[in-house]
Each structure stands twice: as structure tokens, then as C-alpha cells.
C-alpha positions as CSV (number, residue, x, y, z in Angstrom):
1,X,-9.6,-17.8,1.1
2,X,-11.3,-15.0,0.0
3,X,-10.0,-11.5,1.1
4,X,-13.5,-10.6,2.8
5,X,-12.7,-13.9,5.0
6,X,-9.0,-12.6,5.5
7,X,-10.5,-9.2,6.4
8,X,-13.1,-10.0,8.8
9,X,-12.4,-8.7,12.2
10,X,-11.4,-11.4,14.7
11,X,-9.5,-9.4,17.2
12,X,-11.3,-10.8,20.3
13,X,-12.8,-14.5,20.0
14,X,-14.1,-15.3,23.5
15,X,-15.0,-18.7,24.7
16,X,-18.5,-19.3,26.2
17,X,-19.5,-22.5,28.1
18,X,-22.2,-24.4,26.2
19,X,-23.6,-25.8,29.2
20,X,-24.4,-22.3,30.8
21,X,-27.8,-20.6,29.8
22,X,-27.0,-17.5,31.3
23,X,-23.5,-17.0,29.8
24,X,-25.0,-17.6,26.2
25,X,-27.4,-15.1,26.8
26,X,-25.2,-12.5,28.1
27,X,-22.8,-13.3,25.2
28,X,-25.4,-11.7,22.9
29,X,-24.2,-8.0,24.6
30,X,-20.5,-8.7,24.5
31,X,-18.6,-6.6,21.9
32,X,-16.6,-9.7,21.0
33,X,-16.0,-9.9,17.1
34,X,-16.2,-14.0,17.6
35,X,-17.6,-16.3,20.0
36,X,-16.7,-19.8,20.4
37,X,-19.6,-21.8,21.9
38,X,-17.9,-24.6,23.6
39,X,-18.8,-28.6,24.1
40,X,-15.4,-29.5,25.1
41,X,-13.5,-28.3,28.0
42,X,-16.3,-26.2,29.6
43,X,-18.7,-28.9,29.8
44,X,-18.7,-31.9,31.9
45,X,-19.3,-35.3,30.3
46,X,-23.2,-35.8,31.9
47,X,-23.9,-32.4,30.7
48,X,-22.6,-32.5,26.9
49,X,-25.9,-33.8,25.2
50,X,-27.9,-31.2,26.9
51,X,-24.9,-28.3,25.9
52,X,-25.1,-29.5,22.2
53,X,-29.0,-28.8,22.1
54,X,-28.4,-25.5,23.9
55,X,-25.7,-24.4,21.6
56,X,-27.3,-25.2,18.4
57,X,-30.6,-23.5,19.4
58,X,-28.2,-20.6,20.3
59,X,-26.7,-20.7,16.8
60,X,-30.0,-20.8,15.1
61,X,-31.7,-17.8,17.1
62,X,-30.4,-15.3,14.9
63,X,-29.8,-13.0,17.9
64,X,-26.1,-12.6,18.0
65,X,-25.6,-9.8,15.8
66,X,-22.4,-9.2,13.9
67,X,-20.6,-11.8,16.0
68,X,-19.2,-14.5,14.0
69,X,-20.4,-17.9,15.7
70,X,-18.2,-21.0,16.1
71,X,-19.1,-24.2,17.9
72,X,-16.2,-26.1,19.4
73,X,-16.8,-29.6,19.3
74,X,-15.4,-32.5,21.1
75,X,-12.2,-34.2,19.9
76,X,-11.9,-36.8,16.9
77,X,-12.1,-40.3,18.6
78,X,-14.2,-39.2,21.7
79,X,-17.5,-40.4,22.3
80,X,-19.2,-37.3,21.6
81,X,-17.5,-36.3,18.4
82,X,-19.8,-37.7,15.8
83,X,-22.7,-36.5,17.3
84,X,-21.5,-33.2,17.8
85,X,-20.5,-32.6,14.1
86,X,-23.7,-33.9,13.1
87,X,-25.9,-31.3,15.3
88,X,-23.5,-28.5,14.6
89,X,-23.7,-29.0,10.8
90,X,-27.5,-29.2,11.1
91,X,-27.5,-25.7,13.0
92,X,-25.0,-24.1,10.3
93,X,-22.8,-21.7,12.5
94,X,-20.2,-19.7,10.9
95,X,-17.7,-22.5,11.7
96,X,-17.0,-25.5,13.5
97,X,-14.0,-25.6,15.8
98,X,-12.3,-28.9,16.4
99,X,-9.6,-29.2,19.1
100,X,-6.2,-31.3,18.8
101,X,-6.2,-31.8,15.1
102,X,-3.0,-33.6,14.2
103,X,-2.7,-34.1,10.7
104,X,-3.8,-32.9,7.2
105,X,-5.6,-36.4,7.0
106,X,-7.7,-35.4,9.9
107,X,-8.5,-32.0,8.3
108,X,-9.6,-33.8,5.2
109,X,-11.8,-36.1,7.4
110,X,-13.5,-33.3,9.1
111,X,-14.5,-31.8,6.0
112,X,-15.9,-34.9,4.7
113,X,-17.7,-35.5,7.8
114,X,-19.0,-31.8,7.7
115,X,-20.2,-32.1,4.1
116,X,-22.0,-35.8,4.9
117,X,-23.9,-34.3,7.5
118,X,-25.3,-31.3,5.2
119,X,-23.3,-28.6,6.9
120,X,-23.9,-25.3,4.5
121,X,-21.2,-23.9,2.5
122,X,-21.1,-20.9,4.9
123,X,-20.1,-23.3,7.9
124,X,-16.1,-23.3,7.4
125,X,-13.8,-25.3,9.4
126,X,-11.3,-24.1,12.2
127,X,-9.0,-26.2,13.8
128,X,-6.9,-26.2,17.1
129,X,-3.1,-26.8,17.0
130,X,-2.1,-27.6,20.2
131,X,0.0,-31.0,20.4
132,X,3.7,-31.6,19.7
133,X,2.7,-33.8,16.5
134,X,0.4,-31.1,15.2
135,X,3.1,-28.5,15.7
136,X,5.7,-30.4,13.5
137,X,3.1,-30.8,10.8
138,X,1.7,-27.3,11.0
139,X,2.4,-26.5,7.4
140,X,0.7,-29.5,6.1
141,X,-2.3,-29.1,8.5
142,X,-2.9,-25.5,7.2
143,X,-2.7,-26.4,3.5
144,X,-5.1,-29.4,3.7
145,X,-8.1,-28.1,2.5
146,X,-10.1,-24.7,1.5
147,X,-12.8,-25.2,3.7
148,X,-10.1,-25.0,6.8
149,X,-9.9,-20.8,7.1
150,X,-8.8,-20.5,10.7
151,X,-6.1,-21.6,12.9
152,X,-6.3,-21.3,16.7
153,X,-3.4,-21.7,18.9
154,X,-4.0,-23.9,22.1
155,X,-1.2,-22.6,24.0
156,X,-2.2,-24.4,27.2
157,X,-2.1,-27.8,25.8
158,X,1.4,-26.8,24.2
159,X,2.6,-26.0,27.6
160,X,1.2,-29.1,29.1
161,X,2.3,-31.6,26.7
162,X,5.9,-30.0,26.5
163,X,6.2,-30.2,30.3
164,X,6.8,-26.2,30.0
165,X,6.0,-23.4,32.3
166,X,3.6,-20.7,32.1
167,X,5.8,-17.7,32.5
168,X,5.4,-13.9,31.7
169,X,6.4,-13.3,28.2
170,X,5.6,-17.1,27.3
171,X,8.4,-19.3,27.4
172,X,10.8,-20.0,24.6
173,X,8.9,-23.3,23.4
174,X,5.6,-21.6,23.2
175,X,7.0,-18.6,21.4
176,X,8.6,-21.2,18.9
177,X,5.3,-22.8,18.4
178,X,3.5,-19.5,18.0
179,X,6.0,-18.4,15.3
180,X,6.1,-21.5,13.4
181,X,2.3,-22.0,13.2
182,X,2.2,-18.4,12.1
183,X,4.4,-18.7,9.3
184,X,2.4,-22.1,8.1
185,X,-0.8,-20.2,8.2
186,X,0.4,-17.3,6.4
187,X,1.8,-19.6,4.0
188,X,-1.5,-21.3,3.4
189,X,-3.2,-18.0,3.6
190,X,-5.0,-18.8,6.7
191,X,-6.3,-16.5,9.8
192,X,-4.5,-17.3,12.8
193,X,-5.7,-16.7,16.4
194,X,-3.5,-16.3,19.5
195,X,-4.0,-18.5,22.6
196,X,-5.6,-17.4,25.7
197,X,-4.2,-15.7,28.8
198,X,-5.0,-17.5,31.9
199,X,-4.9,-14.7,34.5
200,X,-8.1,-12.9,34.0
201,X,-7.4,-10.2,37.0
202,X,-3.9,-9.5,35.6
203,X,-5.0,-6.6,33.0
204,X,-1.5,-5.4,32.6
205,X,-0.2,-8.8,31.8
206,X,-3.0,-9.3,29.4
207,X,-2.1,-6.1,27.6
208,X,1.4,-7.1,27.4
209,X,0.6,-10.7,25.6
210,X,-2.1,-9.2,23.5
211,X,0.6,-6.7,22.2
212,X,3.1,-9.3,21.8
213,X,0.8,-11.5,19.5
214,X,-0.1,-8.3,17.5
215,X,3.6,-7.6,17.1
216,X,4.2,-11.3,16.0
217,X,1.2,-10.9,13.5
218,X,-1.7,-12.8,14.8
219,X,-5.2,-11.5,13.8
220,X,-6.4,-11.7,17.4
221,X,-6.7,-13.6,20.4
222,X,-8.8,-16.1,22.1
223,X,-10.3,-15.0,25.5
224,X,-11.8,-16.6,28.5
225,X,-13.6,-13.7,30.2
226,X,-15.6,-10.9,29.1
227,X,-13.4,-8.3,30.6
228,X,-10.6,-9.5,28.0
229,X,-12.7,-8.5,25.1
230,X,-12.2,-4.5,24.8
231,X,-8.4,-4.9,25.4
232,X,-8.0,-7.4,22.7
233,X,-10.2,-5.2,20.4
234,X,-7.7,-2.3,21.0
235,X,-4.7,-4.1,20.8
236,X,-5.4,-5.8,17.7
237,X,-6.9,-2.5,15.8
238,X,-5.0,0.0,14.1
239,X,-5.0,3.2,15.7
240,X,-6.0,6.5,14.5
241,X,-2.3,7.4,14.2
242,X,-1.7,4.0,12.3
243,X,-4.7,5.2,9.9
244,X,-3.6,8.8,9.4
245,X,0.0,7.4,8.7
246,X,-1.3,4.9,6.4
247,X,-3.3,7.2,4.1
248,X,-0.5,9.6,4.1
249,X,2.0,7.1,2.9
250,X,-0.4,5.9,0.0
251,X,-1.1,9.7,-1.2
252,X,2.7,10.3,-0.8
253,X,3.5,7.4,-2.9
254,X,1.0,8.0,-5.4
255,X,2.1,11.5,-5.8
256,X,5.7,10.6,-6.2
257,X,4.8,7.9,-9.0
258,X,2.7,10.1,-10.9
259,X,5.4,12.7,-10.8
260,X,7.7,10.1,-12.3
261,X,9.9,9.8,-9.2
262,X,12.1,6.5,-9.0
263,X,12.7,6.6,-5.5
264,X,9.7,7.5,-3.1
265,X,10.5,8.8,0.4
266,X,8.1,9.6,3.3
267,X,8.9,11.0,6.5
268,X,12.6,10.7,5.6
269,X,12.2,6.7,4.9
270,X,12.2,5.0,1.5
271,X,8.7,3.6,0.8
272,X,8.3,0.7,-1.7
273,X,5.4,-1.2,-2.9
274,X,5.5,-3.6,0.0
275,X,4.8,-0.6,2.4
276,X,1.9,0.6,0.7
277,X,0.5,-2.9,0.4
278,X,0.5,-3.1,4.1
279,X,-0.9,0.7,4.3
280,X,-3.5,-0.3,2.3
281,X,-4.4,-3.6,4.3
282,X,-4.4,-1.4,7.5
283,X,-7.3,0.9,5.7
284,X,-9.2,-2.1,4.6
285,X,-9.1,-3.7,8.1
286,X,-10.0,-0.3,9.6
287,X,-13.1,-0.2,7.1
288,X,-14.0,-3.7,8.0
289,X,-14.1,-3.1,11.8
290,X,-16.2,0.2,11.2
291,X,-18.6,-1.8,9.2
292,X,-19.0,-4.5,11.4
């Protein structure tokens, strides 16, 4: 995966129901980094063909500005999947998101289907990891193909399929699932997006969970309400203090190295190459946000 793909801001990734024309229109003015135009859970069975046409037309409209556009298709084995893949490939979004991807073989099957349907090179595959079997094979899934660039956590399904409970701070199994998948994604060089927060009226709870995701190392968070966009953008962005600290650290490190110092300290702490790389990543990400 190229550095430009890695650094593309995906702090706020908002699900939008594909059957709702007003919602798709409203999304053009929402400051999310990415939009998932949903053909799966948000669309009733009888509305899926019409939603497919509406979503593909939205992608081709060119009216969504800087926002990265992904189409979430219905899962492998459903009666709508093949038609969804064919239509999405023809529309050419930034990505096609597939729910409940359970194996490396399925990743390769999906890539082959996109290519057979004529998807342009820019259309990447995103995969949702949300089942016990997928969690147990996360490393294989993440490493299955270079066209797979983003992993999306389906935390609601993880809770559902493990018979767990939704609790503040997230239950231990969910945290284990998040940690294991994040390790698998990073080992394969993939972007990984945290799951949704369900209580849209609990802004304090959302802030806490977004901060938790940021501390764990996620690149951003999937969202179910426009009111969650700004808090997500804040949570997953370097602060002004972070940026200033990174610049000062890099400057101090460079000056010490130029002076031939074997040990570099900054604000009383030893600084190594890995700290400098992290500071450089922070600055590069801040520049990517500003350029968005």
C-alpha cells in the first residue's frame, strides 16, 4: 500500500443509507473524510435495486468534493451481491466495502469479481471484519491482496455473534477483537477503521470511545450520525500542541545529530529514531488534513 493511501485522512467515515435520496443529498455538505453509501443493512430488501441505482448515480455525479466514496454492497452469498458488485464496478467509486469477509480466499474472490466487472484501478476493496471466524483469521485476510487497502471493524456484529453485551468502554472480548485485528492490519500495511458508536445522543460517551480508538491506534471511526463527524475529526487529528511538539523534537534531534551527539534528549527524555519517525508521521498527516 502506498504512503499516499496510508496518509489519506479517514478520521470520520459516515454511513449513509443508499435508499434515502435526501440523505445522499445532505451528505454533500457534511465534512466527513469518507462516506459509505450503504446497500446492505440500511436498505430493505424490496428497495435494494432502486438504492443500487441511486448510489451509483451519486458516485458518478462528481458532487461530493474531497469526500472519499465507498459503496457497501450486500454480502457474499446474498441474492443481491453479484449485481451490487457489477454495478459498483461500473460506477467506479473510491472503494467497494464488503461485509462479513471471512477468509483470504473470499478477499481474492472479491478482487477477481471486481476486475472481471471492469472496476477501475482506483476502486479499492475494503473489508469488514465482524465475525468470530474472521477474527481468528484476521492476519490472513489482511494480507490476502494488495487491492484490499482498508479494514473496517463491525463491532455490533462482533457483540451479537459472541453473545456479549454493549457496555461503556467496550467489553473485554470486543477490545480483544479490536486489538487482534489492528495488529493484523498493521502487519499487512493496511488502514483500519474502528466500529460505530450506537448511542447518538450520548456525546460524552462517543468522545470517550473515539479517544479510546485513537489511543489504540485506529485511523478513524465509522459513524452513524452526522453529529458524530466533528468529534471524530477532532479525536483522530493531531492537536496544535502535538504538531508543535513534533516539529520541536525533529529540530532538536537534527541539531544533536549534526553536532555529533550520540545520545539525543528532548524535554528531558531520550529521543530515538522511532520517536522521530512518529513525529514525521504526525506532521505528514497534519499536512494531508490541511490539503484535503
